[in-house]
C-alpha positions in Angstrom: 6.9 56.7 -74.5 8.7 57.8 -71.1 7.6 57.2 -67.6 8.9 58.2 -64.3 8.1 55.5 -61.6 8.9 57.4 -58.2 8.2 56.9 -54.4 8.9 59.2 -51.2 9.4 58.8 -47.7 8.2 61.5 -45.0 8.3 62.0 -41.4 4.3 61.7 -41.0 1.2 61.8 -43.2 0.1 65.4 -43.8 2.4 68.3 -45.1 -0.3 70.4 -44.0 0.5 69.7 -40.3 4.1 70.3 -40.6 5.2 66.9 -41.7 8.2 66.8 -44.7 9.6 65.0 -47.3 12.8 63.1 -46.3 13.5 60.7 -49.4 12.8 60.4 -52.9 13.5 58.0 -55.3 12.7 58.0 -59.5 13.4 55.2 -62.1 13.0 56.0 -65.4 11.1 53.8 -68.0 10.7 54.2 -72.1 8.1 51.9 -73.7 7.6 50.1 -70.2 11.2 49.1 -70.2 13.4 50.0 -67.2 16.2 52.4 -68.9 18.7 52.5 -65.8 18.7 55.8 -65.1 17.4 56.9 -61.8 17.0 60.0 -59.6 17.4 59.5 -55.6 18.1 62.1 -52.8 17.6 62.3 -48.9 16.7 65.4 -47.6 17.2 67.3 -44.1 13.8 68.0 -43.1 14.6 70.7 -40.7 12.6 69.1 -38.0 12.5 65.8 -35.8 11.7 62.4 -37.0 8.8 60.8 -35.2 9.3 57.0 -34.0 6.6 55.9 -35.8 7.9 57.1 -39.1 11.5 56.2 -38.2 10.3 52.3 -37.8 8.6 52.3 -41.3 11.6 53.8 -43.3 14.6 53.7 -41.0 15.4 57.4 -41.5 16.6 59.0 -38.5 17.0 62.7 -37.9 20.7 62.2 -37.1 21.1 60.3 -40.5 19.4 63.2 -42.4 21.3 66.0 -40.4 24.1 66.4 -43.2 21.8 65.8 -46.2 20.8 68.6 -48.4 17.6 70.5 -48.2 15.0 70.1 -50.9 15.5 73.6 -52.6 18.9 72.6 -52.9 18.2 69.3 -55.2 14.6 70.7 -56.8 16.1 72.1 -60.0 17.9 68.5 -60.6 14.8 66.7 -59.3 12.7 68.6 -62.0 14.9 68.2 -64.6 14.8 64.5 -64.2 11.1 64.2 -64.1 10.6 66.5 -67.2 7.5 68.5 -67.8 5.0 66.2 -69.7 6.2 62.7 -68.9 3.7 60.4 -66.8 4.4 60.3 -62.9 3.6 57.1 -61.6 3.2 56.2 -58.0 1.5 53.8 -55.4 -1.3 55.9 -53.7 0.0 58.4 -56.0 -2.2 61.1 -54.2 0.0 61.0 -51.1 3.4 61.3 -53.1 2.1 64.3 -55.0 0.8 65.9 -52.1 4.3 65.9 -50.4 6.2 67.0 -53.7 3.9 69.7 -54.6 3.9 71.1 -50.5 7.9 71.3 -51.1 7.9 72.8 -54.4 5.2 75.2 -52.9 7.7 76.3 -50.1 10.4 76.8 -52.8 7.9 79.2 -54.7 7.5 76.9 -57.7 4.3 75.7 -59.5 2.8 72.3 -58.2 3.0 68.9 -60.5 0.1 68.6 -62.6 -2.4 65.8 -61.5 -2.9 65.3 -65.2 0.5 63.4 -65.1 -0.5 61.3 -62.3 -0.7 57.5 -62.7 -2.0 55.7 -59.5 -1.0 52.1 -59.3 -3.3 51.4 -56.1 -6.1 52.9 -58.1 -5.0 50.4 -61.3 -4.8 47.6 -58.7 -8.3 48.2 -57.3 -9.5 47.8 -60.8 -7.7 44.9 -61.9 -8.0 42.8 -58.5 -11.2 44.1 -56.8 -11.6 43.0 -53.1 -7.8 41.7 -53.1 -4.8 43.3 -50.9 -3.3 46.1 -53.0 -0.4 47.2 -51.1 3.2 46.7 -52.9 4.3 43.8 -51.0 0.9 42.0 -51.7 1.2 42.9 -55.3 4.7 41.9 -55.7 3.6 38.4 -54.0 0.7 38.2 -56.4 3.1 38.6 -59.5 6.3 36.8 -58.1 8.4 40.0 -58.0 11.2 39.2 -55.4 11.2 41.5 -52.6 13.5 39.6 -50.0 16.0 42.6 -50.0 13.2 44.9 -48.9 13.6 45.0 -44.8 12.1 48.6 -44.9 10.6 51.1 -47.2 13.3 52.7 -49.1 12.2 55.1 -51.8 14.3 53.9 -54.5 14.0 50.2 -53.7 10.2 50.7 -53.6 10.4 52.6 -57.0 12.3 49.9 -58.6 10.0 47.5 -57.3 6.8 49.3 -58.4 8.2 49.6 -61.7 7.8 45.9 -62.0 4.5 45.8 -60.5 3.2 48.6 -63.1 4.7 46.3 -65.9 2.4 43.6 -64.7 -0.8 45.9 -64.2 -0.4 47.2 -67.7 -0.1 43.7 -69.3 3.1 42.5 -68.0 4.9 39.9 -70.3 1.9 40.1 -72.8 3.1 43.3 -74.0 6.2 41.6 -75.6 4.3 38.6 -76.9 1.6 40.9 -78.9 4.7 42.9 -80.4 6.2 39.7 -81.5 2.8 38.4 -82.9 2.8 41.8 -84.7 6.1 41.9 -86.1 6.8 37.9 -86.6 3.4 36.8 -88.6 3.8 33.1 -89.4 1.2 32.0 -91.9 0.2 28.4 -91.5 -1.3 26.2 -94.2 -3.1 22.8 -93.8 -3.7 20.4 -96.6 -6.3 17.9 -96.1 -5.5 14.1 -96.3 -6.5 12.3 -99.4 -9.5 10.2 -99.2 -9.3 6.7 -99.3 -11.8 4.6 -101.5 -13.0 1.4 -99.4 -15.4 -1.1 -100.7 -18.8 -1.2 -99.2 -19.2 -3.9 -96.4 -22.4 -5.2 -95.1 -23.0 -5.2 -91.5 -21.8 -7.9 -89.5 -24.5 -10.4 -87.8 -24.8 -9.4 -84.2 -27.6 -12.0 -83.1 -26.5 -14.6 -80.7 -26.7 -18.3 -82.2 -28.7 -21.0 -81.0 -25.6 -22.6 -79.3 -25.0 -19.1 -77.5 -28.5 -18.9 -76.5 -28.3 -22.6 -75.0 -25.3 -21.8 -73.1 -26.6 -18.5 -71.4 -29.8 -20.4 -70.4 -27.8 -23.0 -68.8 -25.8 -20.6 -66.9 -29.0 -19.0 -65.6 -29.9 -22.2 -64.2 -26.9 -22.1 -62.0 -27.8 -18.9 -60.2 -29.5 -19.4 -56.8 -32.7 -17.5 -56.1 -32.1 -14.9 -58.9 -34.2 -11.8 -58.7 -35.8 -12.1 -61.9 -37.9 -15.2 -60.7 -39.4 -13.5 -57.7 
């Protein structure tokens, strides 16, 4: 099963208000294993970069000025993601919204939301009440994110691929496959019974000498409670 893990960076939060896509990163997985095939591109948004957005991803208008427009790379992008493969993203509605807005401006049909897999929704079901940001999930699953100083679409997609594996069973997937393909039959053999001769119970009552010694000891106790 082929799946595409992807992330986007933008100029803001709402494509309907004029915000644009500025970066997209995609990671290919087959049977929940990263293949090494990726798609990554920066885009010139043909508008300014708000300071709030630049603080998040570090992409300035000057850096993006010589980058291609989305319509120049859209064919390559659509070829990479295919037509039916699942598209996995963290808060996927946000990413789908921006990609579909860009596709609409290119006169192309939107991505089908039937392909959408939202890891935020998955995390909320698995860890209700817990923090489910990408950073929080990396910490929860012991995924190294020390090299993540700012948001970056390809880096975040690579981290999300690891999170997605954990959310869908993690290393247990490999263990279950191994169990199915390498069945080891274990048999047990009862130890032989040993015949032992019958022995009567040993006497356990105190002897006369022991009773006398105990009584003598009690006489040495000063002001015993049992005599009050």
